[in-house]
C-alpha positions in Angstrom: -14.3 -20.4 -3.5 -16.8 -18.5 -5.6 -19.2 -18.5 -2.7 -21.4 -15.5 -1.8 -20.4 -13.7 1.3 -23.1 -13.8 4.0 -26.0 -11.3 3.6 -26.3 -8.4 6.1 -28.5 -5.4 6.6 -27.0 -2.0 6.1 -28.4 1.3 7.4 -26.4 3.4 4.9 -28.3 2.7 1.7 -28.8 -0.4 -0.3 -26.0 -3.0 -0.3 -23.6 -3.0 -3.2 -22.1 -6.0 -4.8 -18.4 -5.3 -5.7 -16.0 -7.5 -7.5 -12.4 -6.5 -6.8 -9.9 -7.6 -9.5 -6.2 -8.0 -9.1 -3.8 -9.4 -11.7 -0.7 -8.8 -9.7 1.2 -11.9 -8.4 3.0 -10.1 -5.6 2.0 -9.1 -2.1 2.7 -5.5 -1.1 0.9 -2.4 0.2 -1.4 -2.3 -2.9 -2.5 -5.9 -2.6 -3.0 -5.7 1.2 -5.2 -2.6 0.7 -7.4 -4.6 -1.7 -7.8 -7.4 0.8 -8.7 -4.9 3.5 -11.4 -3.4 1.2 -13.0 -6.8 0.5 -12.9 -7.7 4.2 -14.5 -4.4 5.3 -17.2 -4.4 2.7 -18.3 -7.9 3.7 -18.3 -7.0 7.4 -20.5 -3.9 6.7 -23.5 -5.3 4.9 -22.2 -5.5 1.3 -21.1 -8.3 -1.0 -17.5 -8.3 -2.2 -15.1 -10.8 -3.7 -11.5 -10.9 -4.9 -11.0 -12.2 -8.5 -7.3 -13.1 -9.0 -5.0 -15.7 -10.6 -5.0 -18.8 -8.3 -1.8 -19.8 -6.6 -0.2 -16.4 -6.5 1.1 -14.9 -3.3 -1.8 -12.5 -3.0 -4.2 -15.4 -3.6 -2.6 -17.4 -0.8 -2.7 -14.5 1.6 -6.4 -14.0 0.8 -7.0 -17.7 1.6 -5.3 -17.2 5.0 -7.6 -14.3 5.7 -10.8 -16.1 4.7 -11.5 -13.6 1.8 -14.1 -14.8 -0.8 -12.0 -15.8 -3.8 -12.8 -16.4 -7.5 -10.1 -17.8 -9.8 -9.5 -15.7 -13.0 -6.3 -16.1 -14.9 -5.6 -12.6 -16.1 -2.9 -12.8 -18.8 -1.9 -9.8 -20.9 -4.1 -6.9 -21.7 -6.8 -9.1 -23.3 -7.5 -12.7 -22.7 -10.7 -14.3 -24.0 -10.8 -16.9 -21.2 -10.5 -14.2 -18.5 -13.2 -12.1 -20.2 -15.5 -15.2 -20.3 -14.8 -16.1 -16.6 -15.4 -12.5 -15.5 -18.7 -12.3 -17.5 -20.0 -15.5 -16.1 -19.2 -14.4 -12.5 -20.8 -10.9 -13.0 -24.0 -12.4 -14.4 -24.3 -15.2 -11.9 -23.7 -13.0 -8.8 -25.5 -9.9 -10.1 -22.4 -7.7 -9.6 -23.1 -4.0 -9.5 -19.6 -2.8 -10.0 -16.0 -4.0 -10.7 -13.1 -2.2 -8.9 -9.9 -2.9 -10.9 -6.4 -2.6 -9.3 -3.9 -3.4 -12.1 -3.6 -2.9 -15.9 -4.3 -6.5 -17.1 -7.5 -6.9 -15.1 -8.6 -3.3 -16.0 -8.3 -4.2 -19.7 -10.3 -7.3 -19.1 -13.0 -5.4 -17.2 -13.2 -2.8 -20.0 -15.0 -5.4 -22.1 -17.6 -5.8 -19.4 -18.3 -2.1 -19.5 -19.5 -2.5 -23.1 -22.3 -4.8 -21.7 -23.4 -2.3 -19.0 -21.3 -3.3 -16.0 -20.0 -0.3 -14.1 -16.2 0.0 -13.7 -14.0 1.8 -11.2 -10.2 1.9 -11.7 -8.1 2.3 -8.6 -4.6 3.6 -9.1 -2.1 2.9 -6.3 1.3 3.5 -8.0 2.8 6.8 -8.9 5.2 5.7 -11.6 5.1 6.9 -15.2 1.9 5.5 -16.8 1.9 4.1 -20.4 0.4 6.6 -22.7 0.0 4.8 -26.1 -3.3 4.7 -28.0 -4.5 1.5 -26.2 -3.8 2.8 -22.7 -5.4 6.2 -23.4 -8.5 4.4 -24.5 -8.4 2.2 -21.4 -8.2 5.2 -19.1 -10.8 7.3 -20.9 -13.4 4.8 -21.9 -12.6 1.6 -19.9 -13.9 3.0 -16.5 -16.6 5.2 -15.2 -14.5 6.7 -12.4 -11.0 6.6 -11.0 -9.8 6.3 -7.4 -6.2 7.6 -6.9 -4.5 7.0 -3.5 -2.8 10.4 -3.5 -3.2 13.9 -5.0 0.2 13.3 -6.7 -1.1 10.3 -8.6 -4.3 12.2 -9.6 -2.2 15.1 -10.9 0.0 12.6 -12.8 -3.0 11.0 -14.5 -4.3 14.5 -15.5 -0.8 15.7 -16.7 -0.5 12.8 -19.0 -3.9 13.5 -20.5 -5.3 10.1 -19.5 -8.4 11.6 -17.7 -9.8 14.9 -16.5 -9.6 15.8 -12.8 -13.4 15.7 -12.5 -13.3 11.9 -13.1 -10.9 11.2 -10.2 -11.5 10.8 -6.5 -8.6 10.8 -4.1 -9.0 8.2 -1.3 -6.0 7.7 0.9 -4.8 4.3 2.2 -6.5 3.2 5.3 -5.2 1.3 8.3 -6.8 -0.8 11.1 -6.4 1.4 14.2 -7.2 -1.5 16.4 -4.2 -3.4 15.0 -1.6 -0.6 14.8 -1.5 0.8 18.3 1.2 2.5 20.4 0.8 0.0 23.3 2.3 -3.0 21.4 5.5 -4.4 22.9 8.3 -4.7 20.4 10.7 -6.6 22.7 9.9 -10.1 21.3 10.9 -9.0 17.8 14.2 -7.6 19.1 14.8 -10.9 21.0 14.0 -13.0 17.9 16.6 -11.2 15.8 19.2 -10.7 18.5 19.0 -7.0 18.6 20.2 -5.5 21.9 17.4 -4.0 24.1 19.4 -0.7 24.4 19.9 -0.4 20.6 18.4 2.5 18.6 16.5 0.4 16.0 15.8 1.8 12.6 13.2 -0.2 10.7 12.2 -0.2 7.0 9.2 -2.1 5.8 8.5 -2.8 2.1 9.0 -5.3 -0.7 12.6 -5.7 -1.6 12.9 -4.2 -5.1 15.0 -1.3 -6.4 12.3 1.4 -6.2 11.7 0.8 -2.5 15.2 2.1 -1.8 16.5 -0.3 0.8 20.0 0.2 -0.8 19.8 3.9 0.1 19.4 3.1 3.8 22.2 0.5 3.6 24.5 3.1 2.1 23.6 5.5 5.0 24.3 2.9 7.7 28.0 3.8 8.4 27.2 7.5 8.6 24.3 6.9 11.0 26.4 4.6 13.3 29.2 7.3 13.4 26.7 9.7 15.1 24.5 7.1 16.8 26.9 4.2 17.9 24.0 2.1 19.3 22.1 2.1 16.0 20.8 -1.2 14.5 18.7 -1.7 11.4 15.9 -4.1 10.5 14.7 -4.5 6.9 11.3 -6.2 6.7 10.0 -7.5 3.4 10.3 -10.2 0.7 11.9 -9.7 -2.7 9.8 -9.6 -5.9 12.7 -11.3 -7.6 15.5 -13.4 -6.1 18.2 -11.3 -7.8 17.1 -8.2 -5.9 17.7 -9.9 -2.6 21.1 -11.1 -3.7 22.0 -7.6 -4.9 21.0 -6.2 -1.5 23.0 -8.7 0.4 26.1 -7.9 -1.8 25.7 -4.2 -0.9 25.3 -5.0 2.8 28.6 -7.0 2.6 30.4 -3.8 1.5 29.2 -1.9 4.6 31.6 -1.6 7.5 28.7 -2.1 10.0 26.8 -4.5 7.8 26.6 -6.9 10.8 24.0 -4.6 12.3 21.7 -4.9 9.4 19.1 -7.7 9.9 17.0 -9.0 6.9 13.7 -10.1 8.5 12.0 -11.3 5.3 8.2 -11.3 4.9 6.3 -10.8 8.1 2.6 -10.9 8.7 3.1 -9.2 12.1 4.2 -5.9 10.7 2.8 -4.1 13.7 5.2 -6.0 16.0 8.2 -5.0 13.8 7.1 -1.3 13.9 6.6 -1.6 17.7 10.3 -2.6 18.0 11.4 0.6 16.1 12.9 3.8 17.4 12.7 5.3 13.9 10.8 4.1 10.8 12.4 4.8 7.4 10.7 5.0 4.0 13.5 5.4 1.4 11.4 4.9 -1.8 12.5 6.3 -5.1 8.8 6.4 -6.2 5.7 5.8 -4.1 2.0 6.1 -4.5 0.9 6.3 -0.9 2.6 3.9 1.3 0.6 2.4 4.2 3.8 2.3 6.4 3.5 6.0 7.1 0.1 6.0 8.7 0.9 2.7 10.4 3.9 4.3 12.0 2.0 7.5 12.8 -0.7 5.4 14.6 2.0 3.6 16.7 3.7 6.9 17.7 6.9 6.1 15.8 8.9 8.9 14.2 9.0 8.7 10.4 12.0 9.6 8.2 10.8 9.5 4.6 11.9 10.4 1.1 9.9 13.1 -0.7 8.6 10.6 -3.3 5.1 10.4 -4.7 2.3 11.0 -2.2 4.5 10.8 0.9 4.9 14.6 1.3 1.1 14.8 1.5 1.4 13.0 4.9 4.9 13.7 6.1 5.6 17.4 6.5 9.2 18.0 7.5 9.6 19.0 11.1 5.8 18.8 11.7 4.6 15.1 11.2 8.0 13.6 10.3 11.4 14.2 8.7 11.8 14.4 4.9 14.8 14.0 2.7 15.3 14.3 -1.1 14.9 11.0 -3.0 18.2 9.1 -3.2 20.1 11.5 -1.0 21.8 9.1 1.5 23.6 11.9 3.3 20.3 13.7 4.0 18.8 10.4 4.9 21.5 9.8 7.5 21.1 13.3 8.9 17.4 13.0 9.2 17.7 9.7 11.1 20.3 11.2 13.5 18.0 14.2 14.0 15.0 12.0 14.9 17.1 10.1 17.4 19.1 12.9 18.9 16.5 15.7 19.3 13.9 14.0 21.6 11.9 17.2 22.4 11.3 17.9 18.7 10.7 14.3 17.9 8.1 13.9 20.6 6.2 17.0 19.3 6.3 15.6 15.7 5.2 12.1 16.8 2.2 13.5 18.7 1.1 15.6 15.8 1.4 12.6 13.5 -0.5 10.4 15.9 -3.4 12.9 16.0 -3.4 12.9 12.2 -3.6 9.1 12.1 -6.6 9.0 14.4 -8.5 11.7 12.5 -7.7 10.8 8.9 -6.4 7.3 8.4 -8.9 5.0 10.0 -10.4 2.2 7.8 -14.0 3.4 8.4 -13.2 6.9 7.1 -11.5 5.7 4.0 -14.0 3.0 3.2 -16.9 5.5 3.5 -15.1 7.7 0.9 -14.7 4.6 -1.4 -18.4 3.7 -1.0 -19.3 7.2 -2.0 -17.4 6.8 -5.3 -19.1 3.5 -5.9 -22.6 5.0 -5.2 -21.8 8.0 -7.4 -21.1 5.7 -10.3 -24.2 3.6 -9.7 -26.5 6.6 -9.4 -25.3 8.0 -12.7 -25.7 4.7 -14.4 -29.3 4.5 -13.3 
C-alpha cells in the first residue's frame, strides 16, 4: 500500500513528490478531484500518494483505481498517532510537499511544517469557515500556500480574515475530456431505469444531502411536468447519511408525479447518466465548484444551475447555461422549461459552453496550474 509509484522522466522540471491527505470519509466531487490529481501526477513523471483513513468510501474507490495508498487515521484536529504516521512517511519517502484537502488532515500536517515540510491547503467547499483562534492560526501559519477551486471561495477566505489574497491561487476543477464526450450513447441508462426513449430526461448528480438541493428539484417536478408532459427525472448519488435518503423519499411520495422520479444511487459511470440527459440540473444551496457543470458542458448538455458559490463563474445565464436563485423552485422549474422548449437558444448556449469546456476545463490545463503552485512553494523554501 505504501509503495512508491514508478519512476518517470519529466521534461517540465524536476519531479516533485507530493503526499495528498484526505480525512473525509465520503466520496463526492472533492474526493474524486483528489484521486484524479494523484493519478495524473503519477502518470506525468512525479510521485504522489493518497494518505487517508483505511476502509472509508474514498479509500475503497482509490483501491479500485489503483491509486497508491497510505493508511493514516486522521481523528480530530490533532492526533499524535496520525502525526507520527505522517512524519514517518514523509521522512521515508522524501516527500517534498503535502497537499491537504480537509481540516483534520490540515491540522495534522501543520505540525510537519514546523519541521520544514512544505504545505499546500486546497479548499474545495464554499461554506462558512470556522474562524476561532485555532482555525485562524491553521490558515495563517499551517500552510505555505492555498489553492481555492473558485474565485468565490478565495474571496470568502479573504473576507473572513483567514489569509491574504496574495497567498491564494485559484485552480478550477478539471475533467477528463476523453471520458466526458458528446458521442456517448445514453440509451442503456434509460433502458436500465425504465425511462421512455421519448422522455425529456432531467438529471441531477450529487451526493444526497441537504445542501445539494435535490429536494428543490423534487418540489419543482409537478410544475415542470405541467409544461413538459414528457418530463422524467433521474437523481444520481448516494446519501452521506441514511436519514437524508429517507427524507428525500418522503418528499417524493408527496409529489403528484413522483413516479417519474428515479433514484439511481451511486454510479461510477456518471458519463453514461449525463449522456442520457436532456437537461442537467445543479440545485445546490452552497457549492465550491461542482465538477458536474464542466462535465455537462463537455458532453454538450444544457445546464440549469443555482447561483451558488463558484457556479456563476462557469454558468452565465443565457450564455453558457441557465441560472436561477438558490432555493427558488419556481425559477428552477421555469429555467428547465426554457432549456427544453427553446431549442435554438439552447443549442447556442450548449455550443458556447462546449467551447469553454475544451479551452478551460481539461485535466492537463488544471494540473499544470496546480504544479505551478507546488513549484512556487518549493522555490521559495529553497
